[in-house]
N, C-alpha and C positions, 0 to 999 in steps of 0.2 A: 357362682360362676365367675371365673377369672377371665379378664379381657387380655388379649395379646397386644403386642406393640402396634400402635396406630401411627401412621405418618402424620406429621403436623400439617396444618392447612397452609396453603400458599401464602407467603407474605407479600406485602406491597412491593418490596424490592424485586422479588421473582416475577411478579405480575408486570411490573414496569419494564423489566429486562426483555420480556417478550413483545412489548408494544411495538418497537421498531420493526421487528420481524413480521408481525401480523399486519401492521398498518402501512409501513413505508416501503417494504420490499414486495408487496403484492400489487399488481402482477410483477413477476421477476424481471429485473432489468437485463437486457441483452446489450452488451457493450463490446466494441472491438478494441477499445483502448481505455486507459485509466482516466483520460480527460472527459469522456462522454458522461460517466456517472457524476463526475464533479460538476458538470453543468446542470444536470437534471435534479440531483438530490437536494440542493438547498431549497428549491421551491417546494419539494415534497415535505421536507422537514419543517419548514416555516408554517405551512398550512395548519397542522393541528395545534401549534403553539399559539396562533392568533385566535383560535376559536375556543380552546379549552381554558378553564380557570384553574388556578393553583389549588392543590388538594387541601391545604390548610387555610388559605385565604380564599374562601369560596366565591367571592364576588370579584376578585382581581384576576384579570387575564395573565397567563404565564408570560406573555410578551412584555407586559409592563414591568413585571419583576425582573425579567432579563435586561430591560433597558436600564433599570436602576443598577444592576450588577455591572453592566457594561461601562458605566461611568467610573467605577472603581478599578477597572482593568489597567494594568501597566502597558505601556507601548511595546511593540515588538522590537527586537534588537535591530540595529541599523545594518549589521553585517549578515549576509545570507549564509545559511547553514545548508551544505550539500551533503545529504546522508549517503555515503558510499561505503562499500566494503572492499578493502584491498585484498587481492589474492595473488599469490605468486605460484607459478607452476612451470613445468617443463613442457615445451611443445612436442607433439608427437612427430613421426617421420614425415607427415604431410604439412606440418606447421600449424596444427590446430591446438587450441588450449581448451580444456574442459572446465566449465563453471556451472555448478548446480545441475549436473547431468546434461548440460547442453554444450555443444562444441561450437567454438568460434574460430574462424580462420584468420591467422595472422599472415600467412604466406609461406611458400616453400623456403624462402630465404632464412626463415627463423626455425627450421626443423631442428629438433634436439636442443634448442637454446632455452635459456630461462626467460620467462616473460612475466610482466606484472600487469594485472587487470584490475580496473576500478569498476565494480559492479554497483550501479545505482538502481533506483526503482524503475527507471525507464530506458536505461542504456548501459552498454558495456564498452569501456574504452581499454584497448590493449596497448601497453607502452613497453618500450625497451628500458629495463631497469638501470642499465649503465649510463645511458644518455638522457633518459626522461622523454625521449621523442615518442609521440603518439603514432602507433603503427596502423591501427584500425579502430573504428567505432561502429557499433551495431545496436539496433533496438534490443532491449532486454526480452528474453523469452522465458516464460514460466512453464513448468511442467516438464515431463520427460520426452522431449522431442528426439526423434531418431535421425534427424537431418542436421547438416552443418550450415550455420549461417556464414555466408561469404559475401564479400563486397562485389556488387555487380559491375563495377567499373574496371 
């Protein structure tokens, strides 16, 4: 009797890749901004590392291994890196510019004109490309929202 193809057993790498999902993300986090998980997750991530031992060095906690590795780390650069994506576009007849399927209002003064937008992880800054003057700044929206973000002032 000939056996057919059998899937190989799960490897340690595949098993460890599912560990954060099963252990750290249960119960699921509900957050209104990117800052909230950044405050909660370090405590959740450090807890298993303090209690578990290294898989090869069975009697050495993972935290001790990490402390040794931390001594060999290089310092962070002194200049701050601001990850933004620049997008240029033409404002519609109401002075709105579309970025990632979301509309941001620059103002009626800018209708039909070219605008430059800096899309960061948390904000969108709209500028005039000729002068570099900042026109408006909004919190970044993710997903396909059907409304337009506009300055309440």
